C-alpha positions in Angstrom: -67.0 -26.2 4.4 -66.3 -26.4 0.9 -67.7 -29.5 -0.6 -71.0 -31.3 -0.2 -69.6 -34.4 1.7 -67.2 -32.4 3.9 -69.6 -32.5 6.8 -69.8 -36.4 6.7 -66.0 -36.6 6.3 -65.5 -34.4 9.4 -67.9 -36.3 11.5 -66.2 -39.5 10.5 -62.9 -38.3 11.4 -64.0 -36.9 14.7 -65.7 -40.2 15.7 -62.6 -42.3 14.6 -60.2 -40.0 16.5 -62.2 -39.1 19.5 -61.8 -35.5 18.7 -64.6 -32.9 18.9 -66.2 -32.2 15.7 -65.5 -28.5 16.0 -61.8 -29.1 16.2 -61.8 -31.4 13.3 -64.0 -28.9 11.3 -61.5 -26.1 11.9 -58.6 -28.3 11.1 -60.2 -29.4 7.8 -61.1 -25.9 6.7 -57.5 -24.6 7.4 -56.1 -27.5 5.6 -58.3 -26.9 2.6 -57.6 -23.3 2.5 -53.8 -23.9 2.6 -54.0 -26.7 0.0 -56.2 -24.7 -2.4 -53.9 -21.8 -2.5 -51.3 -23.8 -4.6 -53.7 -26.4 -6.1 -54.0 -26.5 -9.8 -56.2 -29.7 -9.9 -58.7 -30.0 -7.2 -60.2 -33.3 -7.9 -58.5 -35.1 -5.2 -58.4 -32.2 -2.6 -61.2 -33.8 -0.5 -59.3 -36.9 -0.1 -55.9 -35.3 0.5 -57.3 -32.8 3.0 -59.0 -35.6 5.0 -55.8 -37.6 5.0 -53.7 -34.7 6.2 -56.2 -33.8 9.0 -56.1 -37.7 10.1 -52.4 -37.8 10.1 -52.2 -34.4 12.2 -54.6 -36.0 14.7 -52.6 -39.2 14.9 -49.4 -37.3 15.5 -51.0 -35.3 18.2 -52.2 -38.4 19.8 -48.8 -40.1 19.8 -47.3 -36.9 21.3 -49.7 -37.1 24.2 -48.7 -40.7 25.2 
């Protein structure tokens, strides 16, 4: 993971969305990598990446119902 509190964020998202931590961690890392390719300012990346992962998991859950 790319920043110190990423592990905590991944655990929180996994718990809140009832998703395996490994799945969330992979999504987080992939999203981080995609965002960092074009980012000029990285101060808010942890917030943006976490938001994107949560949205993706919510969208998946909606599609399953």
